[in-house]
PLY file of the C-alpha trace (Angstrom):
ply
format ascii 1.0
element vertex 461
property float x
property float y
property float z
element edge 460
property int vertex1
property int vertex2
end_header
-0.61 105.33 104.76
1.38 103.49 102.08
3.68 105.90 100.31
4.03 105.65 96.53
7.24 105.23 94.57
9.66 108.11 95.11
8.95 108.61 98.82
10.08 107.29 102.18
8.99 108.09 105.72
12.14 106.78 107.41
15.73 107.58 106.55
18.99 107.98 108.44
20.95 109.27 105.47
18.69 111.84 103.80
20.60 114.80 102.37
19.25 118.35 102.55
17.42 119.66 99.49
16.99 123.41 99.02
14.06 124.63 96.93
14.69 128.07 95.48
12.84 130.69 93.55
14.90 133.18 91.62
14.09 136.05 93.96
15.40 134.07 96.92
18.59 132.90 95.23
20.85 135.81 96.22
20.13 135.47 99.94
20.63 131.70 99.81
23.95 132.09 97.98
25.22 134.68 100.46
24.60 132.29 103.34
26.94 129.70 101.81
30.60 129.28 102.65
32.87 131.15 100.21
34.08 127.92 98.61
30.48 126.86 97.92
29.67 130.32 96.55
32.50 129.85 94.10
31.19 126.39 93.21
27.70 127.73 92.56
29.11 130.53 90.42
31.27 128.11 88.45
28.18 126.02 87.69
26.30 129.19 86.62
23.43 128.12 88.84
20.90 130.92 89.36
17.84 128.97 90.58
16.20 129.21 87.16
13.08 127.04 86.89
14.10 123.48 86.13
17.73 123.96 87.22
19.53 121.72 89.69
22.89 121.76 91.43
24.72 119.30 93.68
26.78 120.78 96.50
29.98 119.03 97.61
31.15 118.63 101.18
33.76 121.26 102.05
34.50 120.84 105.76
37.60 118.91 106.87
35.58 116.33 108.80
33.32 115.54 105.85
34.11 112.73 103.46
34.31 113.75 99.82
30.92 113.51 98.19
27.59 115.21 97.86
26.54 117.21 100.91
23.33 118.80 99.66
21.46 119.89 96.53
19.34 122.77 95.33
16.65 123.00 92.68
15.22 126.05 90.98
11.47 126.34 90.61
8.99 128.66 88.95
5.46 128.86 90.35
5.67 127.28 93.83
2.04 126.08 93.58
2.60 124.27 90.29
3.46 120.60 90.93
5.49 120.44 87.74
7.86 123.08 89.13
9.37 120.31 91.26
9.05 117.37 88.86
12.62 117.57 87.52
14.08 116.61 90.89
13.38 112.84 91.23
15.31 111.87 88.11
17.67 114.86 88.13
19.06 114.08 91.58
21.17 110.98 92.22
19.26 108.04 93.70
19.08 108.20 97.45
17.06 109.96 100.12
16.53 113.73 100.27
14.87 115.90 102.88
13.39 119.33 102.30
15.65 121.99 103.81
13.53 124.97 102.81
10.48 126.29 104.61
7.44 126.12 102.33
3.83 127.10 102.91
1.38 124.19 103.17
0.07 124.55 99.61
3.58 124.64 98.21
4.57 121.56 100.25
1.59 119.72 98.81
2.57 120.84 95.31
6.10 119.55 95.98
4.76 116.17 97.09
2.49 115.86 94.06
5.15 117.04 91.62
7.72 114.70 93.12
5.37 111.77 92.64
4.54 112.76 89.07
8.24 113.17 88.33
9.04 109.78 89.84
6.53 107.92 87.66
7.65 105.42 85.05
5.38 102.77 83.51
7.10 99.50 84.47
4.65 96.69 83.72
6.82 95.25 80.95
10.22 96.90 81.41
12.01 98.12 84.48
13.36 101.68 84.28
17.15 102.00 84.11
17.25 103.66 87.53
15.05 104.38 90.50
14.06 107.96 91.30
15.53 109.85 94.19
13.31 109.50 97.24
11.80 112.38 99.19
11.60 111.95 102.95
8.02 112.70 104.01
7.42 113.17 107.70
4.09 114.91 107.06
2.57 113.36 103.94
-0.71 115.04 102.99
-3.32 112.31 102.58
-5.35 114.16 99.92
-2.23 114.88 97.89
-1.26 111.21 97.97
-4.77 110.29 96.78
-4.55 112.88 93.99
-1.25 111.36 92.92
-2.78 107.88 92.97
-5.59 109.10 90.69
-3.10 110.54 88.20
-1.07 107.32 88.29
-4.27 105.31 87.78
-4.97 107.22 84.56
-1.40 106.82 83.34
-1.27 103.10 84.05
-4.63 102.38 82.41
-3.82 104.36 79.28
-0.28 102.99 78.99
-1.40 99.35 79.17
-1.75 97.85 75.68
-5.19 96.67 74.60
-4.00 93.07 74.82
-4.16 93.55 78.59
-6.67 96.42 78.80
-9.70 95.46 76.74
-13.32 95.86 77.83
-13.18 92.90 80.20
-9.98 94.14 81.89
-11.48 97.62 82.26
-14.45 95.96 83.92
-12.12 94.04 86.24
-10.47 97.30 87.36
-13.88 98.86 88.00
-14.96 95.82 90.01
-11.80 95.96 92.11
-12.33 99.65 92.86
-16.00 99.07 93.68
-15.10 96.33 96.15
-12.41 98.46 97.80
-14.65 101.52 98.11
-17.92 99.81 99.01
-19.69 100.68 95.75
-22.25 98.69 93.81
-21.50 97.67 90.24
-23.54 96.30 87.37
-22.22 95.27 83.95
-24.46 94.89 80.90
-22.62 93.03 78.14
-23.06 91.56 74.68
-26.58 90.90 73.45
-27.95 92.00 76.82
-27.16 95.55 75.66
-29.87 95.12 73.03
-32.30 93.62 75.50
-31.69 96.53 77.91
-31.92 99.18 75.17
-28.30 100.22 74.66
-28.21 99.61 70.89
-25.57 102.20 69.98
-22.98 100.72 72.36
-23.69 97.29 70.92
-23.43 98.48 67.32
-19.92 99.89 67.77
-18.53 96.94 69.72
-20.28 93.94 68.17
-17.54 93.12 65.62
-14.93 92.43 68.27
-14.33 89.02 69.84
-14.48 90.96 73.13
-18.07 91.69 74.01
-19.05 95.36 74.34
-20.40 96.36 77.72
-21.71 99.17 79.87
-20.02 99.37 83.26
-22.26 101.10 85.81
-21.05 101.88 89.34
-23.14 103.46 92.13
-21.85 104.89 95.42
-23.15 107.14 98.18
-26.34 107.72 100.11
-29.52 108.49 98.19
-30.16 111.82 99.92
-26.88 113.41 98.82
-26.33 115.54 95.70
-26.01 113.26 92.69
-23.09 113.49 90.25
-22.82 111.32 87.13
-19.45 110.65 85.49
-19.29 109.19 81.99
-16.10 108.06 80.25
-15.45 106.92 76.70
-14.05 103.41 76.93
-12.99 102.55 73.38
-10.19 100.21 74.35
-8.82 100.15 70.82
-9.93 102.07 67.76
-9.03 100.75 64.33
-11.35 103.34 62.87
-13.67 100.49 61.91
-14.36 100.04 58.19
-13.27 103.66 57.72
-9.91 102.33 58.81
-7.25 104.61 60.24
-3.82 104.82 58.57
-1.00 103.12 60.44
0.31 106.27 62.13
-3.20 107.21 63.25
-3.80 103.75 64.74
-0.44 103.38 66.46
-1.44 104.82 69.84
-5.12 103.91 69.84
-4.73 101.93 73.04
-5.23 105.41 74.54
-8.75 105.78 73.15
-10.11 104.68 76.51
-8.43 107.69 78.11
-11.82 109.22 78.89
-12.85 106.10 80.77
-9.54 106.17 82.63
-10.23 109.75 83.74
-13.80 109.03 84.82
-12.76 105.88 86.68
-9.86 107.59 88.45
-12.01 110.58 89.40
-14.71 108.28 90.78
-12.12 106.39 92.81
-10.74 109.67 94.14
-14.20 110.95 95.11
-14.88 107.71 96.99
-11.45 107.60 98.64
-11.87 111.17 99.90
-15.49 110.47 100.85
-16.96 113.57 99.26
-20.54 114.17 100.43
-22.28 113.22 97.20
-23.94 110.30 95.44
-21.95 109.04 92.50
-22.89 107.27 89.29
-20.07 106.15 87.01
-20.89 104.94 83.48
-18.28 103.52 81.12
-19.32 102.18 77.70
-16.40 99.82 77.03
-15.91 98.53 73.49
-13.30 97.71 70.89
-13.95 99.30 67.50
-12.85 96.33 65.43
-13.04 95.29 61.79
-14.96 92.10 61.07
-17.95 90.58 59.29
-20.33 92.16 61.81
-18.73 95.60 61.90
-21.09 98.54 61.65
-20.86 100.13 58.22
-20.81 103.63 56.73
-24.31 104.57 55.68
-26.06 102.37 58.24
-28.76 103.88 60.41
-28.50 102.75 64.01
-30.90 103.10 66.90
-30.04 104.82 70.17
-31.41 104.56 73.69
-32.99 108.00 73.41
-34.92 107.00 70.31
-33.05 109.20 67.85
-31.85 107.47 64.69
-28.23 108.07 63.69
-26.78 107.69 60.20
-23.17 106.51 60.33
-21.25 108.92 58.16
-17.90 107.67 59.47
-17.17 104.58 61.58
-14.12 106.38 63.00
-16.47 108.78 64.81
-17.46 105.93 67.11
-16.74 107.48 70.50
-19.71 109.80 70.36
-21.90 106.84 69.32
-21.13 104.81 72.43
-21.30 107.90 74.62
-24.78 108.87 73.44
-26.40 105.81 75.03
-24.45 106.34 78.27
-25.36 110.03 78.42
-29.02 109.21 77.85
-28.88 106.71 80.70
-27.15 109.25 82.95
-29.82 111.86 82.19
-32.60 109.42 83.06
-31.32 109.44 86.64
-31.67 113.27 86.87
-28.34 113.96 88.57
-27.32 117.43 89.64
-24.52 117.46 87.05
-23.15 115.15 84.36
-19.46 115.23 83.48
-18.15 113.25 80.54
-14.53 112.64 79.54
-13.52 111.47 76.09
-10.52 111.28 73.78
-12.98 112.41 71.16
-11.47 114.50 68.35
-8.20 115.32 66.70
-9.78 118.70 65.97
-9.49 119.65 69.65
-5.77 118.93 69.51
-5.35 121.03 66.37
-7.18 123.89 68.08
-5.61 123.75 71.54
-2.60 121.44 71.31
-1.87 118.34 73.39
-1.74 119.90 76.87
-5.00 121.84 76.98
-8.27 119.86 77.14
-11.28 121.39 75.43
-14.26 122.03 77.71
-17.82 122.28 76.43
-20.70 122.98 78.80
-24.35 123.97 78.67
-24.15 125.72 82.05
-21.94 128.77 82.58
-21.59 128.30 86.34
-20.47 124.70 85.93
-17.94 125.67 83.24
-16.62 128.58 85.27
-16.26 126.45 88.39
-14.18 123.89 86.51
-12.01 126.52 84.82
-11.44 128.37 88.10
-10.53 125.11 89.81
-8.06 124.44 87.00
-6.41 127.80 87.53
-6.20 127.20 91.27
-4.69 123.72 90.90
-2.49 124.58 87.89
-4.38 121.91 85.94
-5.71 123.95 83.01
-8.53 123.52 80.53
-10.09 125.86 77.98
-13.75 126.45 77.21
-14.94 126.01 73.63
-18.33 127.07 72.23
-21.40 124.92 71.75
-22.15 126.85 68.56
-25.51 125.37 67.72
-25.74 126.69 64.12
-23.07 124.06 63.36
-25.65 121.35 63.97
-26.24 121.70 60.24
-23.04 119.72 59.70
-24.77 116.73 61.33
-27.85 116.79 59.12
-28.91 113.48 57.61
-31.36 112.92 54.80
-32.53 109.56 56.17
-32.05 109.76 59.94
-32.52 112.21 62.80
-28.84 113.12 62.62
-25.49 111.88 61.35
-22.56 111.02 63.57
-20.21 113.17 61.44
-20.26 114.89 58.10
-17.77 117.74 57.84
-14.19 118.64 58.60
-15.37 122.01 59.87
-15.26 122.62 63.65
-14.80 118.93 64.42
-14.56 119.28 68.19
-17.60 121.56 68.27
-19.79 119.28 66.13
-18.79 116.27 68.23
-19.85 118.11 71.38
-23.10 119.21 69.71
-23.80 115.60 68.82
-23.39 114.60 72.47
-25.59 117.46 73.62
-28.51 116.05 71.62
-28.54 113.14 74.10
-28.49 115.28 77.25
-31.89 116.39 78.66
-32.58 120.07 78.04
-32.49 121.13 81.71
-29.61 118.82 82.66
-26.36 120.57 83.67
-23.63 118.94 81.62
-19.96 119.42 80.79
-17.90 117.51 78.25
-14.10 117.36 78.26
-12.34 116.47 75.01
-9.00 115.32 76.39
-5.84 114.01 74.71
-4.77 111.87 77.72
-1.27 111.55 76.30
2.22 113.05 76.37
3.94 112.98 73.00
7.31 114.14 74.34
9.42 113.56 77.44
9.33 116.46 79.89
9.96 116.55 83.65
6.94 115.00 85.33
5.38 114.22 81.96
6.98 111.07 80.56
5.81 109.90 77.13
2.51 108.02 77.29
-0.72 108.30 79.21
-1.52 111.47 81.12
-4.23 112.77 83.45
-5.50 116.17 82.33
-7.94 118.45 84.19
-8.59 115.54 86.58
-7.25 117.41 89.61
-9.26 120.42 88.49
-12.42 118.31 88.30
-11.90 117.04 91.84
-11.25 120.55 93.13
-14.41 121.72 91.40
-16.47 118.93 92.98
-15.08 119.76 96.43
-16.14 123.36 95.96
-19.63 122.57 94.70
-20.31 119.91 97.32
-18.49 120.95 100.52
-18.44 118.71 103.56
0 1
1 2
2 3
3 4
4 5
5 6
6 7
7 8
8 9
9 10
10 11
11 12
12 13
13 14
14 15
15 16
16 17
17 18
18 19
19 20
20 21
21 22
22 23
23 24
24 25
25 26
26 27
27 28
28 29
29 30
30 31
31 32
32 33
33 34
34 35
35 36
36 37
37 38
38 39
39 40
40 41
41 42
42 43
43 44
44 45
45 46
46 47
47 48
48 49
49 50
50 51
51 52
52 53
53 54
54 55
55 56
56 57
57 58
58 59
59 60
60 61
61 62
62 63
63 64
64 65
65 66
66 67
67 68
68 69
69 70
70 71
71 72
72 73
73 74
74 75
75 76
76 77
77 78
78 79
79 80
80 81
81 82
82 83
83 84
84 85
85 86
86 87
87 88
88 89
89 90
90 91
91 92
92 93
93 94
94 95
95 96
96 97
97 98
98 99
99 100
100 101
101 102
102 103
103 104
104 105
105 106
106 107
107 108
108 109
109 110
110 111
111 112
112 113
113 114
114 115
115 116
116 117
117 118
118 119
119 120
120 121
121 122
122 123
123 124
124 125
125 126
126 127
127 128
128 129
129 130
130 131
131 132
132 133
133 134
134 135
135 136
136 137
137 138
138 139
139 140
140 141
141 142
142 143
143 144
144 145
145 146
146 147
147 148
148 149
149 150
150 151
151 152
152 153
153 154
154 155
155 156
156 157
157 158
158 159
159 160
160 161
161 162
162 163
163 164
164 165
165 166
166 167
167 168
168 169
169 170
170 171
171 172
172 173
173 174
174 175
175 176
176 177
177 178
178 179
179 180
180 181
181 182
182 183
183 184
184 185
185 186
186 187
187 188
188 189
189 190
190 191
191 192
192 193
193 194
194 195
195 196
196 197
197 198
198 199
199 200
200 201
201 202
202 203
203 204
204 205
205 206
206 207
207 208
208 209
209 210
210 211
211 212
212 213
213 214
214 215
215 216
216 217
217 218
218 219
219 220
220 221
221 222
222 223
223 224
224 225
225 226
226 227
227 228
228 229
229 230
230 231
231 232
232 233
233 234
234 235
235 236
236 237
237 238
238 239
239 240
240 241
241 242
242 243
243 244
244 245
245 246
246 247
247 248
248 249
249 250
250 251
251 252
252 253
253 254
254 255
255 256
256 257
257 258
258 259
259 260
260 261
261 262
262 263
263 264
264 265
265 266
266 267
267 268
268 269
269 270
270 271
271 272
272 273
273 274
274 275
275 276
276 277
277 278
278 279
279 280
280 281
281 282
282 283
283 284
284 285
285 286
286 287
287 288
288 289
289 290
290 291
291 292
292 293
293 294
294 295
295 296
296 297
297 298
298 299
299 300
300 301
301 302
302 303
303 304
304 305
305 306
306 307
307 308
308 309
309 310
310 311
311 312
312 313
313 314
314 315
315 316
316 317
317 318
318 319
319 320
320 321
321 322
322 323
323 324
324 325
325 326
326 327
327 328
328 329
329 330
330 331
331 332
332 333
333 334
334 335
335 336
336 337
337 338
338 339
339 340
340 341
341 342
342 343
343 344
344 345
345 346
346 347
347 348
348 349
349 350
350 351
351 352
352 353
353 354
354 355
355 356
356 357
357 358
358 359
359 360
360 361
361 362
362 363
363 364
364 365
365 366
366 367
367 368
368 369
369 370
370 371
371 372
372 373
373 374
374 375
375 376
376 377
377 378
378 379
379 380
380 381
381 382
382 383
383 384
384 385
385 386
386 387
387 388
388 389
389 390
390 391
391 392
392 393
393 394
394 395
395 396
396 397
397 398
398 399
399 400
400 401
401 402
402 403
403 404
404 405
405 406
406 407
407 408
408 409
409 410
410 411
411 412
412 413
413 414
414 415
415 416
416 417
417 418
418 419
419 420
420 421
421 422
422 423
423 424
424 425
425 426
426 427
427 428
428 429
429 430
430 431
431 432
432 433
433 434
434 435
435 436
436 437
437 438
438 439
439 440
440 441
441 442
442 443
443 444
444 445
445 446
446 447
447 448
448 449
449 450
450 451
451 452
452 453
453 454
454 455
455 456
456 457
457 458
458 459
459 460
């Protein structure tokens, strides 16, 4: 197993690291030498969550320097409880000196990896993280970390280097590594193959729109379809975004990043299911052939859609992909999309909004989120609000009101899901606005670990 950044499996100089909850602090302190007790007291260290202390050597035969360290944590099963350590400790190797239950050790490993992460494609970080000595790395935890890093790297990469063709290249690489089959339908072939909505949104760009379709697993296994919004950059189209709204729109393929990383994780862990991954990958550009407000566009399902706003393009590309997913009659369909600012206004940046037409599916995902400390929050598919999508000249409009924006976007998507099809939609921010331990500014995986936990529970080996 290749260990990610922030870990080592061999070290002759690793220093002991104590992991403390507040209720265990007093006993730990009492076991220290009196001089170290005085040092801890002078530092006012109490093992509060997020706290850290370096312990000096005090014995005559020890050279002056750091002899050990301790960190304070909150919930021992929350990976982010440990994420302050890699960049809070001095660079070097550290070995766990506290006995932790298996689940807590896995949380430590995941949190350490998340805390070690820095996007370094264009600029090297000023320092390397402290390394954790792993003698018993948990393979699933390392794969979970890789999935989170995959999302972060894809979202953080500027559109110059992560357009539709580069997203396709990543999908092809993953398919080859995992033994999956892949098909890509691009450009005018989208029209010939009846994906007109994907084509309409992406046709103005010099980069051809495409549908990336990956298949994996034996035909007799339960079938899961994953769909991810792959708008690699969103100008807003002719309803152009203001500068501050466009600044971070490289992240508008965050849904595709989540779906792709989850698919890779499912394949790497060899879950007993059949997988379909669909990514409509486009750039919503401004040009002579850009789709226009007031146009009526066709969709794969046959519904006509009046374009009320070209900046509501994500749902337009997703509707063709969701129709295609439903045609394959999977057991469940999960879609991920950086779809609405309204979801962020309602729930803030850290809490993805979940919509689902099946209570058991929604509850399974929410419960998995609670178990993995990877939260999400269910929002209502309040169908009376479909009135906000009424059109006088088409079957429906793609937008039309500022009211309940996240709800109406989800209701739009639901129109393209077969009535009996179990479906869940995650409106996810995929981004950290601020710098917090384990959550550096930039791309972020949200409810991804919860989704994997949910799939493991629904489809056990």
